[in-house]
N, C-alpha and C positions, 0 to 999 in steps of 0.2 A: 403229764400233762401239765403244758405251758398256759400261766396265764395273760391274758394281753385285757388290756385297756383301749376301750372302744368308746368313740368321744361322737356324741351329739349333738347336732346343731340346733338347740331347740334357745328360743329365747323366750321368757318367760319372766311377763308381766305381772307383779304381784300388787296387790291393791295399796302397799304401803308407795308403789310408786309414783302411784299418782295423785300426791301430796304436794299441793307447793313448798316451796323454802322454807315459809313462812310457819310452817305445821300444820297449816287448816286444809282440810281435805279442798280437789277443785270438785266442781261440778262441774258433769259434761251430760249434755244433749242426750246421745243418745249415744252408744256402742263402738262405733266407728270412729266419735274422735278418742277413744281413748287409745285406737291401735293408731289413729293416724299419728305422722311421723316417730312415735315410741319403737321404734325397730327399721333398724337397715336393710332396703334392697324392700321393704314391703311399703306397698301404695294402695293408698284408700283413694276413690275415684270421688265425685261430689254425685251423688242422691239426686236422681230425679223424681220429678212427682209422683210418690208412694211406692216408690221402684229403693230396692237396696243399692246400695253405689256397690262399686266395683270391687271388688281385690286382687291384686297381684301379686304375689307371696314367691315365683319361679317363674315366670315372665309365659308365653303360650306354650303349656306342657302337653297336650291332646293333639290328636291328628284332625278330631271337630275344632279347632282352633278356642276353645273353655278357657280360661284362665283364673275360675269360683273355685277357692279353694271348698276344703272340705271339712265343714264347722262338727264340732262333736261337744255337745254340750249339756255338761252332767252326765259324761258316756253314752250318751243317744241319738244318733244323727240327725243333723237338722237342717233343712235348704235354707234358712233365712232366721237371721238371731238380730233385726230390727226390731223385734217387737223385746228381748233385752234391755231392762231399766240399770244403766248404766250401777247405781249406787249397788243392786244385788250382787256384781259382780268380784268374787273372791279373788282370781287368779285367770291370767290368760296365757296359754302357751301356743307358739308358732312355729311348728315344724319345717323350717326350709329347704331341708336337703333330702339326698336320700333314703332316710331311716323313714321318711313319711311313705314309702315304700309298704311297709307296716300294715298299710290301709290300704296294701292294692292301688288299680285303676283310680279309684275312687280319692287317693288322695296323691294322686302326681303333680296335682298343682298347688300343694303345700296343704296345712292341715290346722287349721285353728281350735284349740281346745279352750274351750271355756268351764270355769269351774264358781258356780255360785255361792253364794257365803251358807245358803239350807245346807247343800251338798258338801260343802267341808266340815258343817258343825257337826251333821249327819256322820260323814267319815270319820270324823275324831271320838264322835261316841262308840262307832263301830270298835273302835279299836282301842277305846279304854274297857266295853264291853267284854273283848276278846281276850287281853290283859288279864281280866280279873275271873275270866276262865279259864283261864287256864292256871291263875294262880290258887284257884278255888279246886283245880283238879287234883296238883300238883300237895296242896295241903290234905286232901280226899287218901292220895297214892300215900303218904307218909305216914295216916293215921291207921288205914289197914295195915300197912306193913310192920306197925309199933304195937298193933291186936294181935298179929300174929305170933309176935315173939315170946 
């Protein structure tokens, strides 16, 4: 079977990208300022009083004329990201092309995946715990094998 490389158009905005050239972290008033102007083809409109601004990733992609992308925050789908503190954001991934189809019709207008610092730390801790458990299992297997010899 032949292996093929699949390229996926994902714009990833890591927290390190949000630093100024002097090295000090830039302060943002809201999450939309973090996204605005960072990724080509992504347009963030101005917010009306008390409403979330429009975000257009792929243009008008549905029959209903909706342009709002699908928002995933720490693995959970949400309709509004306005309450997210920009200081809590670890990474923002924006899926702009056909690979957003893995999210079905909801991803037709693109997908914005936000990972908070808390979720990133939890994922790192889980990975370390899994690694330690695997090492312990391997050591127990080795000890059991040595005992039977």
